[in-house]
N, C-alpha and C positions, 0 to 999 in steps of 0.2 A: 548354670549348673544347679540342680536341686538337691543332690546328695553326694557326699564324699564317703566312700565305703570305709575310710579310716577314721570316721568321726560319727558320733551319735547326733550331732547338731542338725538342725533343720533350718538352714538359712533361707529357704524359700518362704518360710513363715515369718521369721524374725532374724535380725542381724544386730550384733553389738556394733555400735558406731564409735563409742568412747568408753574407756575403762579407767576407773579411779581405784588405785591400789593402796592399801595400808599394810605395811609389813613390819613385824618385829622379829629380829634374828636372834635366836637362842642357840648359842654355840654349845652350851653344855648339853642340852637335850637334842641338838642337831635337828631343830624344828623351826620352820617359818610359820608364824601365825599372823592372822589379820583378817582383812576383808577385801572383796572385789565387788565394786559397784558398777553394774552394766547400764549404760545408756543405750536404749533399744530403738530400732526402727522396725515397725510391724508392717508386713505386707500380706498377712493371712490371718486366720483366726487367732485372737489374742488370748487363748486359754492356757497356753503352756510355753515354757522356755526350757529347752533341753541343752544342758552343758556337759562337756566331757570332764571327767575326773579320773584320777588313779590314786588310790590309797589316801584320799583326803578325808579328814574327819570334819563333817559339816556341823557347825555349831548352831547356826540360825540362818534363816532366809527371810528377807523383808522386802516389801514393795513400797515405793514412794506414794504418799497420798496427797502430795502438794505442799502440805505444811507439817509432815511428819512421816513416820514409817509404821507399817502394820505387818504382823507376821503372815507369811504365806505357807501353804501346805507344800510339802516336797517329799520326794522319795529318791533313794539311792539304790540303783539296781545291783543285782549280783554281778560281780566283776567278771569280765572276760579276760583271758590271759594277755592278749595283745592290746586290747582297746581300753581296758579299765572299766569304769562304771558310768552309766548315764545318770546324771542328776536331773530329774524332771520336776519342774516348779510349776504349780498351778497359779495362773495369773488372771488378771482382769485388764489386759492390755496396758499395764503400767509402763511408763517410759523409763523408769529406773528401778533396778532390782539389786539388792545387796546380799551377798553371801559371805557370812563369817565362817572361818574354817581354820584348820591347822594342817600342816603336812606331816607325813611320816618320816622318821629318821632314814628310812630306806628309799625315799623319793628318787625315782630313776632320773629325774631332771636336775638333781642337785648333788653336789659333792661337798662334804664338810671335811676339811683337812686339819689334822692336829699340827701344832707348831713345828714338830719335828719333820713334817712333810713339806715345809716351805724353805725358801732360800735363807731367810733370816733366822729361823728356828726359835722364834720368841712368841709370835702372835699367830692365832689360827687364821684360816682362810676358808672362804666358801665361794663357789661359783655354780652357775647354771649351764645347762645345755638342753635347749628345748627341741631342736630338730631331731627326729621328724615329728613325733607325737608325744613329746615328753613335757610340754608346757602344762598339760593337764595334771601332772604330778605335783605342781606347785601353785597353780592358779586354776580355779574352776572357770572354764572358758570354752567358746566354740573353737575347738582345736582343729581347724581346717584352714588351709591357705586360701580358700575361697572367700573367707570373711576377713576384712581389714578394719582396723580401728586405731584411733589415736589413744594415748594414755597419759596419765599423770600418776605419780607415786610419791608417797611419804614413807620413809623407811627409818626405823630406829635400830641402832646396833651399839655394841660396846664402843665407847667414845674413842678408844685408841685405834679403831679401824676406819678405813675409808670405804665408802659404799659407792658403787658405780652401776649404771644401768644402760640399756640400749636406748639412750635418750640424750637430752641436752644436759650434760654434767658440768659444763664449764671446764676450766683448767686448774683451778685452785685446789690443792690437796689439804685444805683446812679441815680438821676433823672435829666434829661437834657431837657425834652420836645421833644426830637427827638430820635427815637429808630429804630434799624435795627435788624431783626431776620431772621434766615434761618431754613427751614425744609428740610434737604437733602433727606430724605426717601419719597417715593411716598405714599400719603394718599388719601382717598376718601373725597369728599367735606364735609360730615357731621362731619368730624374731624377738620375742620377749626374752630379756636377759638381765641377770643381776650378778654382781660379784662384790665381795667384801674382804679386805685384807690390809696388810701393811703396804700401801700403794702410794707412789709418788709419780709426778708428771715430768716428762722431758719433751720439749717441743722439737718437731722436725720441720716445721714450716708455719706459715700464717694460719692455715686451717687444719693442721695435722700435728699429731704428737703421739707419745708413747706413755702409757701407764704401766708400771711394773713395781715389783719389790725393789727397794733401794739398791740391792746387790746387782740387779739386772738392768736397771733403767737406762743408764748411760750406754751400756753395751748394746742394748736393743735400739736405742735412738740412733746410734752410729750405723747399725746394721740396716735400719729402715730409713736412712737419711734421704733416700730417693722418693719417698712417698709423695711429697708435694709435686714433684715433676711427673710422677705417674698420674696424679689427678689432672694436671694441666693437659697432658697429651690425650687422656681419655675424653676430656671435655671438648678438645679440638676435633676429635673423631666423631663422637656420638652424643654431644649435647651437654648441657650444664649439669654439674653435680648439685643435687637438689636436697641435700641432707644437712646443710650447715657445715659442721666439722666432720673430719674423718680421723678418729683416734684409734690406736691399737692397744689393747690390753694384753700383755704377755703373761700368761698363766703359768702355774707350776707344771712340772712334767707329766702329771697325771691326766691332763686335758686329753680327751680321746681323739681329737681331730687335729689336722694341720692348722685349720682356722675355721672360725664360724663368723659369717658375715653380718652379725648383729648391727643394724644401722646406727651410724654415728660412733660405734664402738666395736670394731672387730675384735673377737677373742682369738688369740693366736698361741700356738705351741712354742715353748722355748727351744725346741729341737731345731728350729731354723736359724737360731742366733748362734752362728759358729765363727763369725769374724771375717768372712770373705764375701758375703752377699751372694753366695752361690745358690742359696735356697730361698731368696726373697721373692721368687715368683709366687710364693704363697700369698704375699701381700698383693701382688698384681691380681691374683685370682679373687681374693676377698674384696678388694676395691672394685673389681669388675662387677661384682654382685650388686653394687650400688645402682647399677643400671639394669642388669639382667638377674632378676630374682627379687631384689628388694623393691625396685621401681615397677617392673613388669614381672608378675608372679604367676607361677603355675597355679591352677585352681584346685589341684589335688596331687597327691604323690604319684599318681599314675603318669603324670606329665612332667616328671622331674627333669627330663631333657631340656625343657624350656628354661629352667633355671640353670642347670649345670652345663648343658651343651653350649648355650649362648655365652655363659660366663667363661668357659674354657676358650672359646673363640676370641672374646674381647681380651681376656688375659694375654693371649698370644700376641695380639696387636699392641698391647701395652709393652710387653717384653721387647718386641721388635723396635718400637719407637724409642725406648729408653736404653736398651742394652745392645741393639743391633740385630740384623736379620739372621746372622749365623746362629746365635743363641736361640732365637725363635724357631728356626728350622730344626735344631736339635731337640728342643722341647716337643715340637709336633711329632717328630720321628719317634721319640720315646713313647708318646701316647699311642700313636698308631701301631707301633710294634706290639704294645701290650694288648691292644684290641685284636689284631690279626692272630697273634700267638695263641690267644684263648680260643679263637674260633676255628683255626685251621684244622684241628683234629676232629671237629664235630661234624656229624652228618647233618643234612638240611633240617631234619625234624628237631634235632637238639639245638641247632642255631636259632630256630624260631622261638625256642624257650629262652635261650641266652641273650639273643639280640633280635627281637622282633622289630617290625616297622615302627617308626616313631609315633604313628597314630594308634598303635596297638596298646591295649590296657592289659597288664598282667602283673603278677606279684614281683617280677624282676625289677620293676622300675625303682622301688625303694631299697633294694638290697644289693645292687651291683653297680659299678661305675661304667659298665659297657654302654648302656643307653646314652648317657651324657657324652661319651666319647664319639659315638656314632653321630649324635647331634652336632657336635663341634666339627666333625669331618664333613658333614652335610653343608654347613655354613661355609667352610673353607672351599668346598667344591663350587658352591654358588658364587662366591667371590671370584674364583678363578674364571668361571664361565662368563660372568657379566662384567668383570673388571671392577676395581675399587672405585673408580669414578662414578659408577652406577650403584654398586652394592652399598657403599658407605652411606650415601644419602637415604637409601631404602631402610637401612638398619636404624639410622637416626630417626627417621619418621616412625618406625615401629616403636621405639622407646617413647617418642612424643605422644603417639596416638593412644598407647595403652598405659601411660604413666599412672601409677598408684591404682592399678587395676589387676585383677586376677583373671587369667585366660587359660584356654586349653589348646590342644594341638589343632583342633578344628578351626579355632579362631585364627591361629597363626597361618594355617593353610589358606584360609580365605583371604587374609591380608597379603600373603605372598602372591596369590593369583592376581588380586586386584592391583597391587602397587608395584609388582616387579614383572611377573610373567606376561600379563596382558599389555603392559606398557612397552615391553621389549620382546615381541613375538619372535619365535624361531631360534632363540638362543639356547634354550633347553626344551626337551620334549616332556609331555605329560607322563610318558612311561619312565623317563629318567627320574622325575620327581617322585613318582609312585614307588620306584625301587628303594628310595630312601624312606619314604613315609609309611609304606604299607608292606614291604617285603622284608624277610629276615636277612641277617648278615650284612656285610659291606658290599655294595654293588661292584661288579667286576670292572666297571669303567672308572672307579675311583682311583686317583693317583696317590701314590705314597710319597711322603716327603723324603728327600734325599740330602744327606750331609756329607761333604767331602771328608771332613774329619772323622766321621763315623765309618766311612769306607776304609780309611787307614786302620782304625781300631779293629774292624772286622777282619782285615787281612792279618793283623798281628795276632788276634785271637786264634785264627785258624792255624797259623804257623806254630803257635805255642801248643795247641792241642794235638797237632799231628807230629811235630818234630821236637817238642819240648823246649823250644827257644822262648825264653822270657820276653815279654813285649818290650821293645826298645822305647825308652822315654816314658814308661808308664808312671814313674815316680813324679813326673811333672804334668800328668794329665789333669784336666779340669774334672769337676764333679760329673758333668754330663758324659764325658768320655768314659769314665769309670762305670756309670750307669749302663751305657751301651755295651761295654765289655761284659758286664755281669748278666745283663738281661738276656743276651743272645747266646750265652754259654749253656752247656748242658746242666741239668739239675744236680747231677751227681758227679763228683770228681774223685780222683784217686788221692790217697793220703799224701803222696809225693807231690802231686800238683798243688794241693792246698798248702803244703809246707813250703815249697819253693816260692810260690807267689807271695805268700805271707811274709817270708823272710826278706824278700826283695822290696815289697811295697808296704808292709806294715798295716794290713787291713784289719786284723784283729785289734780291737780297742779303738778303732777310728771314732772321732767325735762327730762325724757326718752321719746322721741318722739314715739318710737315703741309701748311702753306700752300705752302712751297717746292716740294714734289714735284708739287702740282697746277699751280702757276704754270709751272714749268719744263716740265711735260708739254705744256702749251698752247704755250709758247715753242718747244719742239722740233717739235711738230706743225705749227706755223705758220712754221717756218724763220725765226724772228725773231732774226737774228744779233747785234743790239746787246746782247742779254742772254746771249750764248753764253759769254763769259768767266766771268761769275758762275755760270752753270749748270755749267761745267766745274769751278769751284772747289767748288761744292756736291757734285758727284759724286765728287770726289777726297777731300773732307774727311769724308764720311759713308759708312759701309758698311752701313747698315741697309737690308735688301732692300726693305721696303715703300716706302721713300723713293726709292731709286735705280732699281729695275727699271722702274717705269712711264716714267721719263724716257728710259732707254736704249731701251725699246720704242717710244716716240713718235719718237725720233730715227731709228730704223731704218725705221719705218713711213712716215715723212714722204717718203721717196724721195730726199731730199737730205742727210740727216744721218747716214747709216750710217758714212761715212768719219770724220766728226768723232767719232762715238760710239766707234769703234775706237781713235782716238788718245787720247781721254780715258781709256778703259779701260786702255790701255797705261801711262799715267801713274799711274792710281789703283790698279792691280792690287796693287802691293806692300803696300798698306794694307788690302786686302780679306781677309775670311775665306774659307777654301776653299769654303764653301757658297755665298757670294756670287759668287766667281769662276766657279764652275760654272754658276750661274744666269745671269750676264751672258753667258757664252760661248754658252749655248743661244740667247740672244736675237740675238747677233751672228752665230752660225752655227747656225741651227735644225736640230734633229735630231742634233746632235753631243753625245754624252755626255762629260763631263769628270769624271774621278774626283777 
């Protein structure tokens, strides 16, 4: 690949192979300052290096002379709303170039939390979120997954805080105010990560553990106690874990995602720590990224299905091996239902926009989860047609062949043909593969997962909706049964229906975020004001986008809840990550981009 449209970088001319980082964390100013030294491999004219930046103040640029440093000419372009600014450096094929800089307090890839926004309430907290193209807001870098580099970092911070990165951090929570970490394996820029706060370590196995605030650490370690077993079963299926340790950092509630697969150090939301392990599939998903995404990486965000589709498939295999086939089938059915539900009302022309073929390049790839769901479904279909005895070795070979490389859909298609289709002719047709790779929607021949327990839930939901009979045994349902009940229900209910079900099952105020976001979306769509106070508390307490955005959207779409949504957002905003703030503002004021 010569160019990624989401980046100004020119990897066909030059690539960063190693990055040396020096950071100083200033919590009062909410600024990270320091330097990034790039070790470069040139393959074209050595007259320029173009790096991605967003709202960085560049203080100096220097090139190595062998025994010292010399100033280099540079320019920072006028910023574009989405991509930031190109930093163009005039060079003479130097092998090392150092950029000294500082971030803005509003850096989209960093969040600085006041002590009051943490569990302990005493010390501040800072963490990063680089995916998709936010690394450029805190490091001048070739911010494209097509470029991979190792890195080393020296970080200074207030001595009462522990600093961690997506690197070899060790397990000792000794606080010195000065930290050195190393990431020996080459990673793309979106996997750069840093966090600092009142953090302690709890082990979950020989190679795994949890970092969290003291108030959360033991609870999280108990919730994630199956992590080591997940690692073992994935290795048995798809090859060795190649990153040394696998630790999980449990972040404050403002973290905008369920998890972020930063290598050696997954960043995770606390919303999955509820005491019954019902939401730990998030860990299975982020661990799966250690093979699909971190090890074999999409070379641009156009091909995100290669990361997320493969990861969703591997996640499901982990869930089946550790927790049983029934839970795995329920997980698959929930994901497939979400995909088909979104597509069913759409005419073919709109389906092509929402869910084009996996080879197609369009804006949707970085903005919706449907493409990755289609990718996972495609792999499940291949597994069913070829059998696991054939498909598992194929997938293991895929991870081996492309380890520590960035590839695109065409690379995968060629590998599929050479190592699966040609070796087992007649199992699938070229037209069937093309239906997945090149055509919109889900192919008509794709089979949906079926769960016997979900069939019972569906029957009880229908009986309740038609006859008013409350679902028998609902108070003892698992999380996944409740998700099925709510997912397939109408968007709008009557006040009596909401009141009766809530009185019987106590959904308002639930601690389960996945149930809460579905319940409050129905509450919002139905303008059921008795639950508004708890809904507002939920939206203020939690910053995970998957959980809060559907509720805001339902409030705005209801026709009566937009003003309430704006008031809640005004209260919740100080605790939201910049990425979440921008997403909510787009819902409240469609078409308005917020940097």
